[in-house]
Steps between C-alpha positions, in 0.01 A plus 500: 500500500452725804573272798399768748155505338485119514581497872240770564236305304578173680484677837166661418339177384657252744254544788183520283606193301582295810165585658317439172634150437498395865140594575386371160636152564406495868142593404480196272615277783264654753202463264593139426516420873165674554339280235651175625854457363772539768792426262642853496449534876685176572792616281520836679395700194224702670746759620605860438864389492603583140781243505239223493351634176804624306613287208873566439457481123153642445501772766862616489714373212249526214372854574856631548623331182209637297544847653865518396443330164219736397619815682192487719255476211375151587461318831354161580518280805311271733494381859509146633139376461317397817415127472128434494345155484169587336374147561501569875274804473148441627351594164798497260340661195336781696766554764787518251345825375532658844850362554609644165330835567672537838840587350388778263259615772795550736671711234188709445478573873868596505459731201222677689717512813798655319275764341345580838851542643592730210195717565579510874862603437396770254230620738755521782725715286772237455700589191779243532519367144629155597196408714250646255663306217496182707125538554448543127721198437289301746184589311657408165657171613179374654287606204738312271478186713122534533440539127765257377394216727139536388594420139266208419753230422626223732719491706427867573228576754266621228532164327405315818204735548391429143526123558289534812231701320470291184286184469695178561569417135626845405689528830686177424599630157639825644685317779690296241681818400666531843826309423567743214329805648813665640674492161188625320466788746871584472472509120194725521682730745809525278283570195332786684149359459440448871624849582301679231172311510476377858747643750482873431123518442423304817755698704359832377142390573591374847699813587209720390264298720735527801547875451122542481458295817758712683377836371337595837826423684708698249268801527500477879880494521562766238 
């Protein structure tokens, strides 16, 4: 295994990943406070300090272990979830949709931001490979987090959105999956089903939409 390549990859992705997970979790907390639940605020989780959101196992140990074990072919990890007491929201069933959307929404905004920065650097004639690659990594990381977290199964954000949208009876049935949801999602990820039928299609569609949105800027700068 090429350790120089590993160090280069970690360096490229470190800043985008830290921003991606930090703003994702902070956005959940901010939305929850906006809709009536101050739990995350009281625990100091509405912050851009990545230390508050990093889970030693899920954010560091697991991704590194999987990277070495699979020679970089498979990565999986998670941050420390922001605590939300949905019962304290002013309208729990409706507001939980917005709280859940806030995290992926933060990643979508960051993906757009990294692509804008890439266009600006290219337009300014910057040809330093490291910074251009970091911008591309920022787009990729945030698209992955955006698409993956929207998978419609609790405890992922997409599952909470689905619970909020469904009628009460169906919502209750879906919410019962939550204690086992993480293991179901992990199994689907390992099997490749999530990647092939959800992650890549949604990422490609989202990237195409962002590129279309930024076409005037790209043409202006180039």
